[in-house]
C-alpha positions, 0 to 999 in steps of 0.5 A, a space after each residue: 709742302 706737307 711732310 711724309 708724315 702728314 700725309 701718310 696720317 691723312 690716309 691713315 684717317 681716310 682708310 675707313 671711308 676706303 672700307 665702306 666703299 669698297 670694290 667699284 666700276 673703277 677697280 673692275 675696270 683697271 682690271 681690264 686694262 691690265 688683262 688688255 695690256 698682257 697681264 699673265 696669271 703668273 706675273 708678277 706685280 707691283 702695285 703702288 698705292 694699294 690702300 686697304 687692299 680693294 685692287 690687291 684682292 682682285 688681283 689675287 684672285 686673278 694672278 693664281 701662279 703670280 705674286 703681288 707686292 703692295 705698297 702704300 704710305 698709310 701704315 694703317 691702310 696696310 694693316 686693314 689690308 693685311 688683315 682683309 687679304 691674310 688668307 692668301 699667300 702670295 702677296 706681301 705688303 710695304 709701307 712705303 712713299 716709294 722714296 725709300 723702296 728697295 726690292 731686289 726682284 723685277 716685276 711684269 706689271 707696275 700699276 699706280 691705281 689712282 695714285 699718281 696724283 697723290 705724289 708730289 710732283 716734285 717726286 715724279 722724276 726719282 720715282 720714274 727712275 726708281 721704276 724703271 730699275 724694277 723692270 725688265 725689257 718686257 715690263 709693262 707700267 699702267 698708270 690710272 689717273 682722273 683726267 686733268 680737266 675733270 680734277 681741274 672741274 672738281 676743284 674749282 667747284 666741290 674742292 671739299 671732295 679733294 685728298 690731302 695731295 691731289 694735282 692734275 696731272 698733265 699727260 706732258 708733264 707725265 710724260 715729260 718726265 717719263 722719258 728722262 728715266 727711258 720709259 715711253 709710252 705704249 698708249 694714252 687714252 682718256 675715257 668716261 668712267 662715272 661721268 658723261 665727259 671723259 673724267 678718266 685717263 689710263 697710260 701704259 709705258 714700257 721701257 725703251 729699248 729697240 724695236 725689231 720690225 716683222 712683217 704681216 702676213 699679206 692675208 692679215 692685211 686684206 683681211 684688216 682692210 677688209 673690215 676697215 672697209 667695212 665698218 666704212 660703208 657702216 658708217 656711211 649710212 
């Protein structure tokens, strides 16, 4: 198994490639998923695996009154991110593989943008326990990963594209490790981003807590039924 130092060095060397790639469709889609999940202008966000700060920059431009704590295993990537985003005052950067990460505050959102597959699976249970300790009852974890079948295909056909640690994260494994930390799924959606097949998945988690049911007004249900009926009639013809 690769050591923390080996993984960090690999991403130090990978940082120039990230500069060339810069912001792509994936980053914009992640921002859309965050907004759909309730991200607000004043949210406190923990970004794990920030790299050179590509997504971080989009977050900072949105979080006018919020705050970002950005973490990465690569010292070189963090140095580049600090230089690129030095004009923002609502961000702090930390070098860590999350096994030694500590923070005194709680976060509204914890984001793992295409990073969980690069963290050894043997560390996932401890990682989710740590993340749960950094959440309040309304906090959201958003995980964006390559679809496991897409990674299987790349591993079979073009393994040279894989990074130093690049695991296919199955839903059963991910959710099982989350459950051990009393985290429960809000959604698991696979979708097509760069390929005709579903090549990515986005998962949202929250802390397990009691739910108080609040029935909708009857007119809401009537409207929903009417819209559902219209959609059904449209797909019939």
